[in-house]
C-alpha positions as CSV (number, residue, x, y, z in Angstrom):
1,M,-26.4,-21.4,-12.5
2,L,-23.2,-22.2,-10.8
3,S,-22.8,-18.7,-9.5
4,I,-26.2,-19.1,-7.7
5,F,-24.9,-22.2,-6.0
6,G,-21.7,-20.4,-5.0
7,L,-23.6,-17.5,-3.5
8,V,-25.9,-19.9,-1.6
9,A,-22.8,-21.7,-0.3
10,V,-21.4,-18.3,0.9
11,F,-24.6,-17.6,2.8
12,I,-24.6,-21.1,4.4
13,A,-21.0,-20.8,5.3
14,T,-21.7,-17.3,6.8
15,Y,-24.5,-18.7,8.9
16,Y,-22.4,-21.6,10.3
17,V,-19.5,-19.3,11.0
18,Y,-21.8,-16.9,12.9
19,K,-23.3,-19.8,14.8
20,T,-19.9,-21.3,15.7
21,A,-18.4,-17.9,16.7
22,K,-21.4,-17.1,18.9
23,D,-21.2,-20.5,20.6
24,T,-17.5,-20.0,21.4
25,E,-18.1,-16.4,22.6
26,R,-16.2,-14.7,19.8
27,N,-17.2,-11.7,17.7
28,A,-19.9,-13.4,15.7
29,V,-20.9,-10.5,13.6
30,G,-17.3,-9.7,12.7
31,W,-16.5,-13.3,11.7
32,A,-19.7,-13.5,9.7
33,F,-19.0,-10.3,7.9
34,L,-15.4,-11.4,7.1
35,T,-16.7,-14.8,5.8
36,F,-19.2,-13.1,3.6
37,A,-16.7,-10.6,2.3
38,V,-14.1,-13.2,1.4
39,G,-16.7,-15.5,-0.2
40,F,-18.2,-12.6,-2.2
41,G,-14.8,-11.5,-3.2
42,I,-13.8,-14.9,-4.5
43,Q,-17.1,-15.3,-6.4
44,I,-17.5,-11.9,-8.0
45,I,-14.6,-9.5,-7.6
46,L,-11.7,-11.9,-8.3
47,P,-13.0,-13.0,-11.8
48,L,-13.7,-9.4,-12.6
49,L,-10.1,-8.4,-11.7
50,I,-8.7,-11.3,-13.7
51,G,-10.7,-10.2,-16.8
52,I,-9.4,-6.7,-16.4
53,V,-5.8,-7.8,-16.1
54,I,-6.1,-10.1,-19.2
55,T,-7.6,-7.2,-21.2
56,I,-4.9,-4.8,-20.2
57,V,-2.1,-7.3,-21.0
58,M,-3.6,-8.2,-24.4
59,S,-4.2,-4.5,-25.2
60,A,-0.5,-3.8,-24.4
61,S,0.7,-6.6,-26.6
62,G,-1.2,-5.3,-29.6
63,S,-4.2,-7.6,-29.8
64,S,-7.3,-6.5,-31.6
65,I,-10.6,-6.0,-29.8
66,A,-12.1,-9.1,-31.4
67,E,-9.2,-11.2,-30.1
68,I,-9.6,-9.8,-26.6
69,Q,-13.4,-10.5,-26.6
70,N,-12.8,-14.1,-27.7
71,S,-10.2,-14.8,-25.1
72,V,-12.1,-13.2,-22.2
């Protein structure tokens, strides 16, 4: 449920960045794309990478699969 609100917030922020960049005669599409990419990265890609790093570290330390699944 919270991820839906996060994605909605990313879309709203992208819209306002586009609108502001267009009003100030900047590259509106570029700023909007950058805003969306950063927001999407923080919402989806960053947690995925953190989970992968935790799994690799725990596997290297000798943890069992059940322990890794419980911690992630």
